[in-house]
C-alpha positions as CSV (number, residue, x, y, z in Angstrom):
1,X,248.3,108.8,216.9
2,X,245.8,107.6,214.4
3,X,246.7,110.2,212.0
4,X,250.0,108.6,211.2
5,X,249.2,104.9,211.7
6,X,248.7,104.0,208.0
7,X,250.3,106.7,205.9
8,X,253.3,104.5,205.3
9,X,251.0,102.2,203.3
10,X,250.1,105.0,200.9
11,X,253.6,106.0,200.0
12,X,253.3,104.2,196.7
13,X,250.0,105.9,196.1
14,X,251.4,109.4,196.5
15,X,253.4,109.4,193.3
16,X,252.7,108.7,189.6
17,X,253.8,105.6,187.8
18,X,257.5,105.7,186.7
19,X,256.6,105.5,183.1
20,X,254.7,108.8,183.1
21,X,256.1,112.2,182.3
22,X,255.8,114.3,185.5
23,X,254.9,117.3,183.3
24,X,251.9,115.6,182.0
25,X,250.4,114.4,185.3
26,X,247.2,116.4,186.3
27,X,248.4,116.9,189.9
28,X,245.8,119.5,191.0
29,X,242.9,117.3,189.9
30,X,244.2,114.0,191.1
31,X,243.0,113.6,194.7
32,X,244.6,111.3,197.1
33,X,242.4,110.3,200.1
34,X,243.4,108.8,203.4
35,X,240.1,108.3,205.3
36,X,239.6,106.1,208.3
37,X,236.5,105.4,210.3
38,X,236.6,103.8,213.8
39,X,233.6,102.1,215.3
40,X,232.1,104.1,218.1
41,X,234.3,107.0,217.6
42,X,233.9,110.5,216.0
43,X,235.0,111.0,212.5
44,X,238.3,113.0,212.8
45,X,240.7,111.1,210.5
46,X,239.9,112.2,206.9
47,X,242.8,113.7,205.0
48,X,242.9,114.7,201.3
49,X,245.8,115.9,199.2
50,X,246.6,116.3,195.6
51,X,249.1,114.0,193.9
52,X,252.8,114.8,194.7
53,X,255.0,115.4,191.6
54,X,258.4,113.8,191.5
55,X,260.1,117.2,191.4
56,X,258.4,118.5,194.5
57,X,260.3,119.6,197.6
58,X,260.4,116.6,200.0
59,X,259.0,118.8,202.8
60,X,256.2,120.2,200.7
61,X,252.7,118.8,201.1
62,X,249.8,119.4,198.7
63,X,246.9,119.7,201.2
64,X,243.4,120.3,199.8
65,X,241.7,122.7,202.2
66,X,238.7,123.8,200.1
67,X,236.9,120.5,199.3
68,X,233.2,119.7,200.0
69,X,233.2,116.4,201.7
70,X,230.3,114.4,203.1
71,X,230.0,111.0,204.9
72,X,226.8,109.4,203.8
73,X,224.9,106.8,205.9
74,X,221.4,105.6,205.2
75,X,220.9,108.3,202.6
76,X,221.8,110.9,205.1
77,X,224.7,113.3,204.3
78,X,226.9,114.5,207.1
79,X,229.1,117.5,206.0
80,X,232.6,117.5,207.2
81,X,234.5,120.7,208.2
82,X,238.2,121.6,207.8
83,X,240.2,120.8,210.9
84,X,242.4,123.5,212.5
85,X,245.5,124.4,210.5
86,X,246.6,124.1,206.9
87,X,246.6,120.2,207.1
88,X,244.1,118.8,204.6
89,X,242.3,117.1,207.5
90,X,238.6,117.2,207.9
91,X,236.2,116.1,210.7
92,X,232.6,115.9,211.5
93,X,231.7,118.4,214.3
94,X,228.3,116.9,215.4
95,X,227.5,113.8,217.6
96,X,224.7,112.4,215.4
97,X,226.9,110.5,213.0
98,X,227.5,107.1,214.6
99,X,230.0,104.6,213.1
100,X,228.5,101.2,213.7
101,X,229.6,97.7,213.1
102,X,228.1,96.1,209.9
103,X,227.0,99.4,208.5
104,X,228.1,100.9,205.2
105,X,229.4,104.4,204.8
106,X,230.1,106.5,201.6
107,X,232.8,109.1,201.2
108,X,231.6,111.7,198.8
109,X,233.8,114.7,197.7
110,X,233.2,117.4,195.2
111,X,236.3,119.2,194.0
112,X,236.9,121.1,190.7
113,X,233.5,120.0,189.5
114,X,234.4,116.3,189.9
115,X,233.0,113.8,192.3
116,X,235.2,111.3,194.2
117,X,233.5,108.5,196.0
118,X,234.4,105.4,198.1
119,X,232.5,103.0,200.4
120,X,233.4,101.0,203.4
121,X,231.5,98.5,205.7
122,X,232.6,98.6,209.3
123,X,233.9,95.1,210.5
124,X,232.6,93.4,213.6
125,X,234.4,93.8,216.9
126,X,237.3,91.5,217.5
127,X,236.5,88.4,219.7
128,X,238.3,86.5,222.3
129,X,240.8,89.3,223.3
130,X,243.0,88.2,226.2
131,X,246.3,89.0,227.8
132,X,248.6,86.6,229.6
133,X,249.2,88.8,232.6
134,X,247.5,91.9,233.9
135,X,250.5,92.9,236.1
136,X,254.2,92.7,235.6
137,X,257.1,94.0,237.7
138,X,260.2,95.8,236.4
139,X,263.2,96.7,238.5
140,X,264.3,100.4,238.1
141,X,267.3,101.0,235.8
142,X,270.2,102.9,237.4
143,X,272.8,102.3,234.7
144,X,272.1,102.1,230.9
145,X,274.0,98.8,230.8
146,X,271.5,97.3,233.1
147,X,269.3,96.6,230.0
148,X,271.6,93.8,229.0
149,X,271.2,91.9,232.2
150,X,267.5,92.0,232.9
151,X,265.1,89.1,232.9
152,X,261.7,90.8,232.3
153,X,258.4,89.0,231.7
154,X,256.7,89.2,228.4
155,X,253.0,89.7,227.8
156,X,251.2,87.6,225.2
157,X,248.1,89.2,223.6
158,X,245.8,86.5,222.0
159,X,242.5,86.7,220.1
160,X,240.2,84.5,217.9
161,X,241.2,84.5,214.2
162,X,240.0,81.3,212.6
163,X,239.5,83.1,209.2
164,X,243.0,84.6,209.1
165,X,241.7,88.1,209.0
166,X,244.1,91.1,209.4
167,X,244.5,92.8,212.8
168,X,246.9,95.3,214.3
169,X,247.6,96.3,217.8
170,X,248.3,99.6,219.6
171,X,250.2,99.4,222.9
172,X,250.2,102.7,224.9
173,X,250.9,104.0,228.4
174,X,247.8,106.0,229.4
175,X,249.1,107.7,232.5
176,X,249.1,111.4,232.5
177,X,252.6,111.7,233.8
178,X,254.2,108.2,233.6
179,X,257.4,107.5,235.6
180,X,260.3,106.1,233.7
181,X,261.9,102.7,234.6
182,X,265.1,104.6,233.9
183,X,266.0,106.5,237.1
184,X,268.6,108.6,235.6
185,X,266.6,109.7,232.6
186,X,268.9,108.4,229.9
187,X,265.9,107.1,227.9
188,X,264.1,110.4,228.1
189,X,267.2,112.3,227.2
190,X,267.7,110.1,224.1
191,X,264.0,109.8,222.9
192,X,262.4,112.9,224.6
193,X,259.7,113.0,227.1
194,X,256.6,111.3,225.8
195,X,254.1,108.5,226.8
196,X,255.2,105.0,225.4
197,X,253.2,104.1,222.3
198,X,253.7,101.4,219.8
199,X,251.7,100.2,216.8
200,X,252.3,96.8,215.1
201,X,252.3,96.0,211.4
202,X,249.0,94.2,210.3
203,X,249.1,90.5,211.1
204,X,247.0,87.4,210.2
205,X,248.1,85.6,213.4
206,X,246.1,85.3,216.5
207,X,249.0,86.2,219.0
208,X,251.3,89.1,219.6
209,X,254.1,89.1,222.2
210,X,254.8,92.4,223.9
211,X,258.5,92.2,225.0
212,X,258.8,93.3,228.6
213,X,262.2,94.8,227.7
214,X,260.5,97.3,225.5
215,X,258.3,98.8,228.3
216,X,260.0,102.0,229.3
217,X,257.5,103.4,231.8
218,X,255.6,102.3,234.9
219,X,251.8,102.7,235.1
220,X,248.7,101.5,233.2
221,X,249.1,100.3,229.6
222,X,246.2,99.8,227.2
223,X,246.3,97.1,224.5
224,X,243.9,97.9,221.7
225,X,243.3,95.3,219.1
226,X,241.9,96.7,215.8
227,X,240.2,94.5,213.2
228,X,241.1,95.5,209.7
229,X,238.5,95.8,206.9
230,X,238.8,94.1,203.6
231,X,239.9,97.1,201.5
232,X,242.8,97.8,203.8
233,X,243.8,94.2,203.8
234,X,243.8,94.3,199.9
235,X,245.9,97.4,200.0
236,X,248.3,96.0,202.5
237,X,248.7,92.7,200.5
238,X,249.2,94.6,197.2
239,X,252.0,96.7,198.8
240,X,253.6,93.5,200.2
241,X,253.7,92.0,196.8
242,X,256.7,90.1,195.4
243,X,259.3,92.6,194.0
244,X,259.6,90.5,190.9
245,X,255.9,91.1,190.1
246,X,255.2,94.7,190.9
247,X,251.9,96.2,190.3
248,X,250.3,99.5,191.3
249,X,248.9,99.1,194.9
250,X,245.2,98.7,195.1
251,X,242.9,101.5,196.2
252,X,239.1,101.9,196.6
253,X,238.7,105.6,195.6
254,X,236.6,106.2,192.6
255,X,238.1,109.0,190.4
256,X,241.1,109.3,192.8
257,X,243.7,107.4,194.7
258,X,244.1,106.3,198.2
259,X,241.8,104.4,200.6
260,X,238.7,104.9,202.6
261,X,238.3,102.2,205.2
262,X,237.0,101.3,208.6
263,X,238.0,99.4,211.8
264,X,236.5,98.0,214.9
265,X,238.4,97.4,218.1
266,X,238.5,95.9,221.7
267,X,240.9,96.7,224.4
268,X,242.4,95.5,227.7
269,X,244.6,97.1,230.4
270,X,247.7,95.8,232.2
271,X,250.0,97.4,234.8
272,X,253.7,97.8,235.0
273,X,254.8,98.1,238.5
274,X,258.1,98.6,240.6
275,X,258.8,95.5,242.8
């Protein structure tokens, strides 16, 4: 899930500026980092690639699987290892590296005799998370057209955000084998069998409404609210810039491109039941 949450924001970072000649861009030596730390969780979401040339096959990815990468905290270096597969993902295999609110972490990578670095300070945990209802009821759907005539309760998620910081929300069904509200399986036939999961765009508001009509499965849902760090907010704002005043999106990687950032979160549960 987390491995794909933010890559859409790096699309503009994965290609050279339009004014450059692709033949002159040093693809191999230009490293793109997508590194995310989550407070209280293991380090598993660090990906490195080389810059993608314009003339590359759209299905081709330039993973870097031979880098030396450390996460440095309080002058202690924690060496990452390559995750399974030819993916460019790295993780820390031990349990002694703790990602803590308010602490600063360094990304340090040695590659082709060059050093790529970045820093992030983990934000504080979100405050005041509440949901409007911990239980809602949805009638089973027997015909696909039943969707159009249903009055299903929405769920409001609220939190404190006086400073207009950025947040995003993950809504996911956490049942092992959730039952569909669609008795005849039309939804599963169209989308495939999977647990419901949805991630919002970053927002500076203090409320998000989960539409009851969108909830496809019964069971327990987790609402996870993530507080976004400043470097990610800067990147997001630069990508959302006015098309009449385009600039290259911001990044916080020294001697490379991309982002190394961190998040903190709080969560609550609610139930979707059959009447």
